[in-house]
N, C-alpha and C positions, 0 to 999 in steps of 0.2 A: 410251876413243872413247864420244862421245854414246848415250846408251841409244835414244831415236830414230830417230838414222841406224841405228844398231845393229836395230831393229826391223824398217825396211826390207829388212835383209839379209835378216830371219826370214822375213819374206815371197816374199821370193826364193826363200830354199830350201826353200818349201812350194810353190813351183811356180804359185801364183796369183799372177795381174797386179795388184790390188790388194783392198782390206778392202771388203766390202760396206758398205751405210749402217749397217746393225745393228752392224756389228763396229768401226767408227768409232765411233759415238755411244757403245756401250758402255764402250770401252775410256777413254775420257774420264772418262765418269762412274765407271766404276770405279775409277780412279786418284784422284778428285775427293770421293766422296763415300762415307761409311763403310757405310750400308747400302744396298745394292740389290737391288730386284728386277727379275729379267731374264725376260721371259716372249719366248719366240720359239719356231717350229714345228723340229719334228726334223729334220735337215739343212739346218739354215739356216746352220750357221758355229759355232755357238755356243760348241764347243771353244775355238775359235780367241780368241773376243769376250773370254772372261775371262783365256786364257792369254798373252797378249799385256802387258795389264796387268800380270799376276803378276810377267812377266819384268823389267818394267820397277821392280817395286817390291822384288826380289831384291837383297839386299846380299852383295856377295861375301867379306867378312868375318867374316859368320856363319856357324860351323859345324856347326848343327844344323836343324832341318826349321824351315822359315818360312813355309810353305803348308800347308794340311790339304786335300784335296777328298772331300769323301765323295761316294759316290755306289753306286745301288741293287743294281747288278750288275757282275758280275766284266767282262761284254763290255765295259760302257762305261769301266770302269778303265783297261781294255787301250787301248781306244780310245783315251782321252785320254792316256796314255803314248806312243804310236806318235805322236800329234801333237807332242807336247812333243819328241820324240826328232828329229823330221823339222826341227823348229823350230832344229836345232844350236845351242842355248845351252850354256855351258860348265856348264850346273847340272845335277846329277845328279836324277835321278827315280824312286822305286820306287812300285809295285803291291804293295797286299795285301788277301788277300779268301779268304774261307771254300773250304776245298778245295785251297789251295794249301800245299806245304810248309811250317808255322811255322819249321823250324828256316833253311832256306834266306831266310824272313823278316828273323828275327833277326838273322841274318849281314850281309843285304843293310843291315840298319839300325843295325849297329854302323859303319858310316862314313855317317851320315845323309844322304840327300836333303833336297835343298833345296826338293823338292814331293814332298809325301805324297799317293797316292792311295788310297783304299781303301772298303771296305762295312762299314757301320759294326759289323757284327758283330766283323768280325775286327779295326777299329781298337780297338775296346772292347779288347778283347782283348790288344793290344799295351799298352795305358794299364793295364790292370791288370798286366800283366807290367814294367811301366817300361822299356820296350825303346827307346823313344827322350823324348828331353827336349820339353816342352809348354811353357817359359817363353819361346821364341821364337818361337812361333807367333802371328803377326799376321794374317795371311789366312784365313779358311773361306771355300770355296764348299760351298755343296750343291748338285748338278747332279742334274738331274730331278728334284727335292726332291717335284714331285706325286709321283712313282714310290714314293720310299722312303716318303712317307706312306700309299700304298696298300699298300706292303708291310707296313706296320706295327712299322717301326724305330724309332718313336718314344722306348724306354725308353734306347737305345744311344746315340740322337743324343743325346737331353736328358744321360745319363752325360756323352759327350765333350765337348759344347759348356761343361758346368759345370766340365770342368775347365780350361777354356782362359781361363786367368786375363788374358791379355796380348794378347788380340784386339784387332785394332783396326777390323778391316773383315771385313764380311759379307755375302757374296753368294749370295742363292738363284737357282736356275735352273730354270725350268718350261717344258713344252712345252704345260701347259695354265693358261688365266687365273684360274679361279674358288678360289686356292686360299687356303684359312684360315691363315695365318702362327700357328702356336704358338707360346706365350709363352716357352718355355725356349730358342727360336732367339735369343730376345734382338733380334730385328732390329725397332727400333721406326720406324714412320713412313717404311719406305725410299723412295728413289727408284724408281719404276716405270716399267721402259723397257720397253713394249708393241709386241710386232713380231709379235702373233698377226694372219695376216689375217683381215678379215671373213670370212664365211659365201662372199658375193659373190667378192670378190678370189680366195679358194682355189679359187671354183667354176669361175671362170672357165677357168682351166688346164685342168681334168678333164673326160674325155667318161666319162659311164657309158653302156655298154651292155648289153643281156642277151642272152644266147644260152638259147634254151630247147632244153632234154632232154626230147627225144620217150619216152626211159625211165626210169626211177625211178633206174636206176643212169647218173652222169651220166660217166662213165667217157669213153665213147664221145665224147659233145660236147667235152670235156675236150681228147681227142685230136687233134678235128678243130678248134677253135681254137688249139692249140699249132702246129696245121701251117696255120693260115693267117697266122701274127703272122708271116713274113717273115723267119725262123730268127732274131728279137730274144728276149734272156734275160725272163724272167717269174717272176715271183713267185706261187704258187699257195696260197692260205690254207684252210684245214679246220680243223675244230672241234675232230678228236681223234686223237690222236697214232697209234693204230691206221691212223685213215683216210690221214695223211700217208705211212706206208710201204707200205700196199697200193697208193694212188696211184704212188707213186714205182718202186716194183716192175714194176708192168703197163705205164708208161710205159716205163722200161728194156727190157723185155720186147719192144716194139714197136720199139726202136732210136730212142728221144728221150732224152738224155741227161739226168737227172735225180739230183736226190739231194734226201733229207729230212733234217728238224731240228725238235727236239720237246724238250721240258724230261725226257724219260724217257732221254735219251740222256747218258752220263756226259761231264764237260766235255772229253775228250778228242775223243771222235767228233763235239760238235758245233762245235767248233773247224776238225776235219777237214774237215767237210761245208762250213762256211764259205768256209774258203781255196780249195776246188776250186769254188765258184761267183763268188765274186769274182775270182778269178784266168782265171776264163771258161773251164776244162775240165768244168764242169759246167752247161748254162743253164739249166735250172731248178730253183727253190727250193720243195720240197712242205712246208710249214710249217704250224707251230699259231699261234695270236695272239701266242707267244713271239719272233718276228720281224718282230711289230707296231711294236716301237720300240725306239730304243737300239742298234741293231746297226749297224756299220760295214759296211754293202753298199752299191755304190754306185745311183746314180740308176738308178729302171727306167721303162720306158715304159710297161710292162704290167703290173700289176695284176689277180689272175684270183681271185672269191671261189668256190670250188669250193662252201662251203657259206656263210650269211650269219651273223653273229654274232649274237647274241641282242639287244646293247646298240649304238644308233647311234656310241657315240665310240670302241668299237672297230672298227666299218666306217670312221669317219673315220680313226682311226691307221695301219690296213692300207693305206687310199690314199694316206695321207701319204708311201709309201714311192714316189708318181711325183708329175709335176706339182708338183714343189718348186718354190720361189724362181719364177723365170721360164719352166720349162721347161714342156711339155705333157704329159701324157699319160692314158692311158684304163685303168678300171676295168672289168671284164667281172664280170656276174653270169650264174652259171648256175643256170637253174632249172628245177624240173617241177613240173607242174600239181600234185600233192599236196602240195606243199610248203606249211607255216605263210604267209601275206602277213606281213612285217615292216612296222610301221607307218610307220618310218623311212625308206622307201625309196617313190618314185615309181615305179611298174611303166609308167607310159604311157613309159618312155623307149625309144630306139631300137632295135631288135631286130638283131642279127648275124647272120647266117645262113651259117653254118659248115658245110654237111651235107658239101657237094661235096670239101671241103679236105682232101686225104688224103697232099699230098708234106710229104714228111717234112722237118724242120729240117733245114740241114746240120750236120756234128756239129761239136763244138769244134775250133778249131784247136789249142787248148794241151792238154797231160796233164800232171798235176800227179806233178811227181817229189819223191821222199820223200828227205831226209836224215839220216843218223842222229846229226847234232850241232847242236847250236844256239850261243846265246849265254854259256853256264857253259863252252863248248868252246872258247870264244876264236874263233869263227866270225863273219863279219859279211856282209851283203850282198854286199863288193866282192870277199871272198874268194871267195865261190860263181859269183860272175860270169867273176871272174880264170880260174878252175878249168873251167868249164865252155866259155869261150872256148878258152883253151889246149890245156888235155888234151883237153876234150871236142870241141873242132873246132867249136863250135857259131858263127855270125856273129850280128851284131848284132839281125837282127828275131825271132830263134830264141829267144828268150829274155823270157818274161813277169814278171809279177809275182814276187817273191822274198819270202817271209817268213820271220823267223830267230824263232826260238821260245826257250826256256831252255836244252831239252836236244835240239831237233828242226828243222828247216828243211824248208821248202816251196818248190820252184820249177817255177812253169808253164814250159815248152818245147813248143815246134812239133811236132806230133804225128806229122808224117813224120821230123822228127829222133831222137827217141828212142831207135830200136833203136841206129842209130849211135853217140849218145851214150852209152849204158850200157855199150856195146863199148868203145867209147874208154878210159872212166876205170875199166874194171873193175878191173884191178890198180894204179889209181894212187893217189897218197896227196895230201890236198890241207892245208897247213899241218905237214908233216911226219906225218900221222897217217891212218889206214883208217879209212874210214867207211862204212857201207851206204847204198847211193845204189840207188834201184829205184824202180818206180812207185807211186806211193801207192794205197793199197789202195780202194776204195770203201767206204764206210760201210756195216756188214752189217748185219743183226740177229742178237743175241747168242747165240739158240740155233743160229745154222746154223755160229757158229764153231768 
């Protein structure tokens, strides 16, 4: 089958009608040029822009790693893996990152993937250990390269690139335009594809509104603001981890379904919080700037700044969660007169009055169900859909997003059907095995456990 035709199938598998302009251009340039710098905002579909040409370059007869994708965070790595799997190619992919069991990774690499994704530290570790061959790696992608530089991965990246003697294609991907390309990348005079919208274009879709809090503690104003958003989901940004937890706990006490997310949580807890937000069983994500980039969460209509960040570029990144591409969105800034004025903000913006809004948002339609098995237990989405429909007697619309991890899985189920479902499957086996199936617990603070 010719590859181009196959690419069309892949686009169908992903459930998108057609590629956007950036993806079309990037695909051609990456196939034809050896050094490419792709600049494109978060959420514009960059992942697919480099995965499609990678797919066209892979050779089925080569049985070792052919493409290496370096990423600054495990979240981004897992997100790219999801997209590759959705594409439905016949090529294997693996992700390696710190905090993941190295034994599992070594086992995965013993049957080498065509595409290997990983964080610089962990990939350098594998190269040290010699767990995979380097002599067939022809393509290197450095995704969110700006972020990797910020996080100081110079040494590891320089070490890795120095070991890839057979590279003939290098692609740097960044969401910010003014990056210095370090010598060790060996990217010389790249073809630059700049799709970062100018300030004017970006701002035309984004409306900024101010909510003035009468009290110094802005929780009351946040509550009123959320009550005025017509039950639509939102992300709330604050500057500290403990603030994220306090805000989320208070909102939950008031009957607003929210979950917090920050860098002090362990990976499994962070993952769980995101899953509950992604699948719509929690409506509000209360987070630090950790969620301003690189996370796999849907486009938002509303971004709320509970605290303003110190730097303008963080403000821009937070707002990048909304008004992406052609969609419009609103960023709300909650302020109190005692706060220091930020010079990047125009305080003459429209004031949004929320004082009288007290109608709680509709509770989420879905609840997250936890299943004690995953990919490594040979479970996949289709198994779970089948089991929940047949044994659990769920109908088509009762089941939302399903996410299968290595050893656990999560499924969104209509709130009203959860009790019956759990009752029906209580003693049933899935694929001949008994799994623990229950309502996923909310992310709770460690000291309460």
